[in-house]
C-alpha positions as CSV (number, residue, x, y, z in Angstrom):
1,M,64.4,-61.8,58.0
2,K,63.9,-62.5,61.7
3,S,63.9,-58.8,62.4
4,L,60.7,-58.2,60.3
5,P,58.3,-59.7,62.8
6,I,59.9,-57.6,65.5
7,F,59.6,-54.5,63.4
8,F,55.9,-55.1,62.8
9,L,55.4,-55.8,66.5
10,L,57.1,-52.5,67.4
11,L,55.0,-50.7,64.8
12,L,51.8,-52.2,66.2
13,S,52.9,-51.3,69.7
14,A,53.5,-47.7,68.6
15,C,50.1,-47.5,67.0
16,I,48.4,-48.9,70.1
17,N,50.3,-46.4,72.3
18,A,49.4,-43.5,70.0
19,Q,45.7,-44.5,70.1
20,T,45.9,-44.8,73.9
21,Q,47.5,-41.4,74.1
22,R,44.7,-39.9,71.9
23,E,42.0,-41.5,74.1
24,T,43.7,-40.3,77.3
25,E,44.0,-36.7,75.9
26,Q,40.3,-36.9,74.9
27,R,39.3,-37.9,78.4
28,Y,41.3,-34.9,79.8
29,A,40.2,-32.4,77.2
30,D,37.5,-30.8,79.4
31,Y,39.6,-30.5,82.5
32,P,41.0,-27.1,83.6
33,W,44.3,-28.8,84.5
34,Q,46.2,-30.5,81.6
35,F,49.2,-32.8,81.7
36,T,52.4,-31.6,80.2
37,T,55.8,-33.2,79.7
38,P,56.6,-35.4,82.7
39,M,59.9,-35.3,84.6
40,P,62.6,-37.8,83.7
41,H,62.0,-39.5,87.1
42,G,59.4,-39.4,89.9
43,R,60.2,-37.4,93.0
44,Y,58.8,-36.0,96.2
45,G,60.1,-33.7,99.0
46,H,61.6,-31.4,96.4
47,D,61.1,-27.6,95.7
48,A,60.8,-25.6,92.6
49,I,61.0,-21.9,91.4
50,Y,60.3,-19.9,88.3
51,A,63.6,-18.3,87.4
52,S,64.5,-15.0,85.7
53,N,65.5,-16.8,82.5
54,G,61.9,-18.1,82.0
55,N,62.7,-21.7,83.0
56,I,61.4,-23.7,86.0
57,Y,64.0,-25.2,88.3
58,V,63.3,-28.3,90.3
59,M,65.8,-29.3,93.0
60,G,66.2,-31.9,95.8
61,G,63.7,-34.5,96.9
62,L,63.8,-38.3,96.9
63,V,64.2,-39.4,93.3
64,Y,62.6,-42.6,91.9
65,K,62.5,-44.5,88.7
66,V,58.8,-45.3,88.0
67,V,57.9,-47.7,85.2
68,K,55.0,-50.0,84.4
69,G,55.7,-53.5,85.7
70,F,54.1,-56.3,87.8
71,T,53.6,-56.8,91.5
72,N,54.2,-60.1,93.2
73,G,50.8,-61.4,92.2
74,K,51.0,-63.1,88.8
75,G,49.4,-61.0,86.1
76,Q,48.6,-58.1,88.4
77,K,49.4,-54.7,87.1
78,G,51.6,-52.6,89.3
79,W,54.6,-50.3,89.3
80,I,58.3,-51.0,89.6
81,I,59.9,-48.3,91.8
82,D,63.7,-47.9,92.2
83,H,65.0,-45.3,94.6
84,Y,68.2,-43.5,93.4
85,N,70.1,-43.1,96.7
86,D,72.3,-40.2,95.6
87,G,72.0,-36.6,94.6
88,R,73.2,-36.8,91.0
89,Y,69.5,-36.3,90.0
90,S,68.9,-33.4,92.4
91,N,68.8,-30.5,89.9
92,L,66.8,-30.2,86.7
93,T,65.1,-27.5,84.6
94,F,62.0,-27.3,82.5
95,D,61.6,-25.0,79.5
96,P,57.9,-24.2,79.2
97,I,58.2,-23.1,75.6
98,K,59.9,-26.2,74.4
99,N,58.1,-28.4,76.9
100,Q,61.4,-30.1,77.6
101,W,63.3,-31.2,80.8
102,E,67.1,-31.1,81.2
103,Y,69.4,-32.3,83.9
104,M,71.7,-29.6,85.4
105,T,74.9,-29.9,87.5
106,S,74.4,-31.8,90.7
107,I,74.7,-30.1,94.0
108,P,78.1,-31.1,95.6
109,G,78.3,-33.6,98.4
110,T,80.8,-33.8,101.3
111,E,84.0,-35.6,102.1
112,Y,82.3,-38.0,104.5
113,G,81.8,-41.7,104.8
114,N,83.4,-44.7,103.1
115,H,82.9,-43.5,99.5
116,V,85.0,-41.9,96.9
117,M,83.9,-40.9,93.3
118,L,86.1,-41.6,90.3
119,Y,85.7,-39.5,87.2
120,Y,86.8,-41.0,83.9
121,P,87.3,-38.1,81.4
122,D,87.3,-40.2,78.2
123,E,83.9,-41.7,79.0
124,D,82.6,-38.7,80.9
125,K,81.5,-41.1,83.6
126,W,81.4,-41.3,87.4
127,I,82.0,-44.5,89.3
128,E,81.5,-44.8,93.1
129,K,83.9,-46.9,95.2
130,Q,83.3,-48.1,98.8
131,V,86.5,-46.8,100.3
132,A,87.4,-44.0,102.7
133,I,89.5,-41.4,101.0
134,T,91.1,-40.4,104.3
135,K,92.5,-43.9,104.7
136,L,94.0,-44.2,101.2
137,T,97.8,-43.9,100.9
138,N,99.3,-42.0,98.0
139,E,100.2,-45.3,96.4
140,A,96.7,-46.6,96.7
141,K,95.3,-43.4,95.2
142,I,97.6,-43.7,92.2
143,K,96.6,-47.4,91.7
144,L,92.9,-46.6,92.0
145,C,93.2,-43.9,89.3
146,Q,95.2,-45.9,86.8
147,P,93.3,-46.5,83.6
148,L,92.8,-50.0,82.3
149,D,93.7,-48.8,78.8
150,N,97.1,-47.0,78.6
151,N,95.8,-44.9,75.7
152,K,93.1,-43.4,77.9
153,K,93.3,-40.6,80.5
154,P,93.6,-41.6,84.1
155,A,90.6,-41.3,86.4
156,R,90.4,-38.5,88.8
157,I,89.5,-39.2,92.4
158,Y,87.1,-37.0,94.4
159,G,86.1,-37.2,98.1
160,A,82.6,-35.9,97.3
161,N,80.1,-38.7,97.1
162,F,77.1,-36.6,95.9
163,I,74.8,-38.2,98.4
164,R,73.1,-34.9,99.3
165,Q,69.6,-35.5,98.1
166,G,67.9,-32.6,99.8
167,N,64.8,-34.3,100.9
168,G,62.6,-31.5,102.3
169,V,64.8,-28.8,100.8
170,A,63.7,-25.2,100.1
171,I,65.0,-23.1,97.2
172,T,64.5,-19.5,96.4
173,T,65.9,-16.6,94.4
174,L,69.0,-14.9,95.8
175,Q,69.5,-12.6,92.8
176,N,68.3,-12.5,89.2
177,N,70.8,-15.1,88.1
178,I,71.3,-17.0,91.4
179,V,69.2,-19.7,93.1
180,L,69.8,-20.4,96.8
181,W,69.5,-24.0,98.1
182,V,68.8,-23.9,101.9
183,G,68.7,-26.9,104.2
184,G,67.1,-30.2,103.4
185,G,68.1,-33.8,104.3
186,D,71.6,-35.0,103.8
187,F,72.9,-38.5,103.4
188,L,72.0,-39.3,107.0
189,N,68.5,-37.9,106.3
190,D,69.0,-35.2,109.0
191,G,68.3,-31.5,108.4
192,T,71.2,-29.3,107.4
193,N,72.0,-25.6,107.7
194,I,73.7,-25.2,104.3
195,A,72.9,-22.2,102.1
196,L,74.5,-22.9,98.7
197,P,74.2,-20.5,95.7
198,Y,73.6,-22.0,92.2
199,Q,74.6,-19.8,89.2
200,L,71.9,-20.1,86.5
201,K,74.0,-18.9,83.6
202,E,77.1,-20.9,84.4
203,D,75.2,-23.9,85.7
204,T,77.7,-24.2,88.6
205,W,77.7,-24.7,92.4
206,P,80.5,-23.7,94.8
207,G,83.4,-26.1,94.6
208,L,84.7,-28.2,97.4
209,I,87.6,-27.2,99.5
210,R,90.0,-30.1,100.0
211,K,91.5,-30.0,103.4
212,E,91.6,-31.8,106.7
213,Y,89.2,-30.4,109.3
214,E,90.8,-28.6,112.3
215,F,91.2,-30.3,115.7
216,E,89.5,-28.9,118.8
217,S,90.3,-30.2,122.3
218,G,92.4,-33.0,120.9
219,R,89.7,-34.3,118.4
220,R,88.8,-33.7,114.8
221,K,85.8,-31.5,114.1
222,T,82.9,-33.3,112.4
223,I,81.3,-31.9,109.3
224,Y,78.3,-30.7,111.5
225,E,80.6,-28.4,113.4
226,T,82.3,-27.0,110.3
227,D,81.2,-23.7,108.7
228,Q,80.2,-24.4,105.1
229,R,82.7,-21.7,104.1
230,E,85.5,-24.1,105.3
231,M,84.1,-26.8,103.0
232,F,82.8,-24.9,99.9
233,Q,84.1,-22.1,97.8
234,T,81.4,-19.6,98.8
235,T,81.1,-16.4,100.9
236,V,77.5,-17.1,101.8
237,P,77.3,-18.1,105.5
238,P,75.2,-21.1,106.7
239,M,71.9,-20.7,108.3
240,Q,71.8,-20.4,112.1
241,E,69.6,-23.6,112.3
242,S,69.5,-26.9,110.5
243,R,66.2,-27.4,108.8
244,R,64.1,-29.6,106.5
245,D,60.5,-29.5,105.5
246,H,60.7,-25.7,105.9
247,R,60.1,-22.9,103.5
248,A,62.1,-20.1,102.0
249,V,60.7,-16.8,100.6
250,T,62.4,-13.9,98.8
251,T,60.8,-10.4,99.2
252,S,61.1,-7.6,96.7
253,D,64.1,-6.0,98.5
254,G,66.1,-9.1,97.9
255,K,66.1,-10.4,101.4
256,I,65.5,-14.1,102.1
257,Y,63.3,-15.4,104.9
258,V,63.5,-19.1,106.0
259,L,60.8,-20.4,108.3
260,G,60.0,-23.4,110.4
261,G,60.8,-27.0,109.5
262,W,62.5,-29.6,111.7
263,R,65.9,-31.1,112.5
264,R,67.5,-33.9,114.4
265,E,69.4,-32.6,117.4
266,K,72.0,-34.2,119.7
267,T,71.3,-34.3,123.4
268,G,73.8,-34.7,126.2
269,V,76.7,-33.6,124.0
270,N,80.2,-34.0,125.4
271,L,82.5,-31.9,123.2
272,E,85.7,-33.1,124.8
273,K,84.9,-36.8,124.2
274,G,82.8,-36.1,121.0
275,T,79.9,-38.2,122.3
276,Y,76.2,-37.6,122.9
277,N,73.3,-39.5,124.5
278,K,70.7,-39.6,121.7
279,M,69.2,-37.8,118.7
280,V,65.8,-36.1,119.1
281,N,63.4,-34.5,116.6
282,V,62.9,-30.8,117.1
283,V,60.2,-28.8,115.2
284,S,61.0,-25.2,114.8
285,K,58.9,-22.0,114.9
286,T,61.8,-19.7,114.3
287,M,62.4,-17.5,111.2
288,E,65.7,-16.1,110.1
289,C,66.4,-13.5,107.4
290,Y,69.4,-13.4,105.1
291,D,70.4,-9.9,104.0
292,P,72.9,-10.1,101.1
293,E,74.4,-6.7,101.7
294,P,75.9,-7.3,105.2
295,N,76.0,-11.0,104.2
296,R,74.5,-12.3,107.4
297,W,71.6,-14.2,108.9
298,E,69.5,-12.6,111.6
299,Y,66.6,-14.0,113.6
300,K,63.2,-12.3,113.2
301,K,60.0,-12.6,115.2
302,P,59.0,-16.3,115.3
303,L,55.8,-17.9,114.1
304,S,52.9,-18.4,116.6
305,C,53.7,-22.1,116.9
306,E,56.0,-24.8,115.6
307,R,55.3,-25.7,111.9
308,M,56.6,-28.1,109.3
309,S,55.3,-29.2,105.9
310,F,53.4,-25.9,105.5
311,A,53.2,-23.5,102.5
312,A,54.6,-20.0,102.3
313,V,54.6,-17.3,99.6
314,A,55.3,-13.6,99.3
315,G,52.2,-11.5,98.2
316,N,52.1,-8.5,96.0
317,D,52.1,-6.4,99.2
318,N,55.5,-7.8,100.0
319,K,54.1,-9.6,103.1
320,I,54.8,-13.3,103.7
321,Y,51.7,-15.6,103.9
322,I,51.9,-19.0,105.5
323,F,49.2,-21.7,105.3
324,G,48.6,-24.7,107.5
325,G,51.2,-27.3,108.1
326,A,51.9,-29.7,111.0
327,A,52.2,-28.3,114.5
328,G,54.8,-30.9,115.5
329,M,56.4,-33.9,114.0
330,E,54.1,-35.0,111.2
331,T,54.8,-38.7,111.8
332,E,53.4,-38.5,115.4
333,P,49.7,-39.4,115.6
334,K,48.9,-36.7,118.1
335,T,50.3,-33.8,116.0
336,L,47.7,-31.3,114.9
337,I,47.3,-30.5,111.2
338,L,46.6,-26.8,110.9
339,N,44.3,-24.6,108.8
340,T,45.5,-21.3,110.2
341,V,46.9,-18.5,108.1
342,E,49.6,-16.2,109.4
343,V,51.0,-13.0,107.7
344,Y,54.4,-11.5,108.4
345,D,55.1,-7.8,107.8
346,P,58.8,-7.2,107.2
347,E,58.5,-3.5,107.9
348,T,57.2,-3.9,111.4
349,D,58.6,-7.4,112.1
350,S,55.2,-8.5,113.2
351,W,52.7,-11.4,112.6
352,S,49.0,-11.3,112.3
353,F,46.3,-13.9,111.6
354,R,44.0,-13.9,108.5
355,K,40.9,-16.0,107.7
356,S,41.7,-19.7,108.1
357,M,41.7,-22.1,105.2
358,P,38.5,-24.0,104.6
359,V,40.4,-27.2,105.3
360,K,43.4,-28.4,107.2
361,R,46.5,-29.2,105.2
362,S,50.1,-30.4,105.3
363,G,52.5,-31.3,102.5
364,H,50.7,-28.8,100.2
365,C,51.9,-25.9,98.0
366,A,51.0,-22.3,97.7
367,V,51.8,-20.0,94.7
368,L,51.1,-16.3,94.0
369,A,49.4,-16.4,90.6
370,A,49.3,-13.7,87.9
371,D,45.9,-12.5,89.1
372,G,47.3,-11.5,92.4
373,K,45.6,-14.4,94.3
374,I,47.2,-17.2,96.2
375,Y,46.4,-20.8,95.0
376,V,46.8,-23.5,97.7
377,L,47.1,-26.9,96.1
378,G,46.9,-30.5,97.2
379,G,48.5,-31.9,100.3
380,S,46.8,-34.0,102.9
381,E,44.3,-33.4,105.8
382,V,45.4,-36.7,107.4
383,P,49.0,-37.7,106.9
384,D,49.6,-39.9,103.9
385,L,46.2,-39.4,102.4
386,P,46.9,-37.0,99.4
387,L,44.2,-34.8,98.0
388,N,43.7,-33.0,94.6
389,T,41.7,-30.1,95.9
390,V,42.5,-26.4,95.2
391,Y,41.5,-23.3,97.3
392,I,42.1,-19.7,96.3
393,Y,42.9,-16.9,98.7
394,D,42.4,-13.2,98.0
395,P,44.8,-11.2,100.2
396,E,43.0,-7.9,99.5
397,K,39.6,-9.1,100.6
398,D,40.7,-11.8,103.0
399,I,38.3,-14.4,101.5
400,W,38.5,-17.9,100.1
401,E,37.0,-19.6,97.1
402,K,37.1,-23.1,95.7
403,G,39.4,-23.6,92.8
404,P,39.6,-26.3,90.1
405,D,40.7,-29.7,91.4
406,M,44.0,-31.1,90.0
407,I,43.7,-34.2,87.9
408,L,45.7,-36.3,90.4
409,P,46.0,-36.1,94.2
410,R,49.5,-34.8,95.2
411,D,51.3,-34.7,98.5
412,V,54.8,-33.5,99.3
413,F,55.2,-32.0,95.8
414,A,56.2,-28.6,94.3
415,A,54.4,-25.9,92.4
416,V,55.3,-22.7,90.6
417,S,53.3,-19.9,88.8
418,T,54.5,-18.1,85.7
419,P,53.8,-14.5,84.5
420,D,51.5,-15.8,81.7
421,G,48.9,-17.0,84.1
422,K,49.9,-20.7,84.4
423,I,50.4,-22.8,87.5
424,Y,52.5,-26.0,87.4
425,A,52.0,-28.9,89.9
426,I,55.2,-31.0,89.8
427,G,55.7,-34.6,91.1
428,G,54.8,-35.6,94.6
429,T,53.0,-38.8,95.6
430,D,49.4,-40.0,95.4
431,V,50.1,-43.2,97.4
432,N,47.1,-44.2,99.6
433,A,44.9,-41.4,98.0
434,Y,42.5,-44.0,96.6
435,K,41.4,-45.2,100.0
436,N,38.9,-42.4,99.4
437,K,36.2,-44.0,97.2
438,A,35.3,-40.7,95.6
439,L,38.9,-40.3,94.4
440,W,39.0,-43.8,93.1
441,K,35.9,-43.1,91.0
442,H,37.6,-40.0,89.7
443,L,40.7,-41.9,88.9
444,A,38.8,-44.6,87.0
445,E,37.2,-41.9,84.8
446,L,40.6,-40.5,83.9
447,V,43.1,-43.3,83.7
448,P,43.0,-45.8,80.7
449,N,42.0,-49.3,81.8
450,D,45.4,-50.8,80.9
451,E,47.0,-48.4,83.4
452,L,44.4,-48.8,86.2
453,G,44.7,-52.3,87.4
454,D,45.3,-52.5,91.1
455,Y,46.7,-49.0,91.2
456,T,47.3,-47.7,94.7
457,G,49.4,-44.7,93.8
458,K,53.1,-44.0,93.0
459,V,55.9,-41.5,93.3
460,Q,54.8,-39.1,90.5
461,D,56.9,-38.0,87.5
462,T,53.8,-36.3,86.1
463,V,53.4,-32.5,85.7
464,E,50.1,-30.8,85.2
465,V,49.4,-27.2,84.4
466,L,46.4,-24.8,85.0
467,D,45.8,-21.8,82.8
468,I,44.0,-19.5,85.3
469,H,42.8,-17.0,82.6
470,K,41.3,-19.8,80.5
471,W,39.7,-21.4,83.5
472,R,38.2,-18.1,84.7
473,K,36.7,-17.4,81.2
474,S,35.2,-20.9,81.0
475,K,33.8,-20.5,84.5
476,E,32.1,-17.2,83.4
477,K,30.5,-18.9,80.4
478,K,28.7,-21.5,82.6
């Protein structure tokens, strides 16, 4: 009988939630952008593509659990945010027809650090242990894998720790059924030069190669000096530079262009002793091209200046358009935020300037939409002040127009366009956006009062979609 009051409370809560949802949907009804199914977790610093199978793939980034909770102040509304410090959530896919998200196989980690992963086949469960696999004796490995229950299968030990999150990663299409993950931050949060292919149909990544690294000059090579083909079961060579917060674009001939970004670089390296003086941040203006047929990377003509956190997209003319970004480390106060637009012609290996954006931007996204125009979304004009504005560029006429604002400000997020004329804005962060009073007023008009509280932004799990055909028609009627 005690369960009856609980049942009625749950029923009442469900009715209230349904009513709140209806009220929220009514408030959003007249907006060009509409919310769709949110991701399982909030994330930023990720990338996304529309794949040949009709699904949207989201990879990398920093993943957070975002739920309603309370801040330290008693009774104040806030958000509880837990950071998942591993890469097991680094790969998921969205089916636009079913409006459904699904986790895919995690990108592999490395045999590095004082971690091992134990896999229990009966429970289909991973457990992480704080122990260096290279220091384990065979007896210790056997003991570690012994099951508590003799009727169950023994655990299997792996050196991979799955802590490749891919913050600032770039992904692009290698072939119709392959996605290429390039660069991004690793477990030390430095840029990497990896270029790992993901098989869409099989949902698989290259396996790890279990072996000791070779010795050079009497010392063991580190993972940073090891070609990825020595570590992973792949024939794809690594990039020539380590990168994060860069961009990757595939042109119609199947070639992949990777541009800009930044890395942490050792100075004063002594190879014989395996020492270095310090690590410095280096922002790149280089561009390298991967040609699958000879299976190699080759440098192309560099950008006009160093850029990170910019946007890039291939146009219908097969040229590569890049927009804005930071002309140096984004975290440094003197770094310029750019509004310039550069276009690369692969046929002549040359760059040219086009009409600049109406605004400066970094941490934004650009997509080539079904109408042949490029939509530049969100980002920030000043670091850590996300915006919801949208600008549209016409490559044929070299002109800009104002587009429909997104519902929420978004920075360091991902966006994709689909052939049916839709654009998806995925995740990111709106933290600090509401220092702008105009945006706070906008937020108060949209968000139900019980969610507003002392809201200052969060890592977003939300996804919103714009139907450009529907928006154009509604604009013509006005």
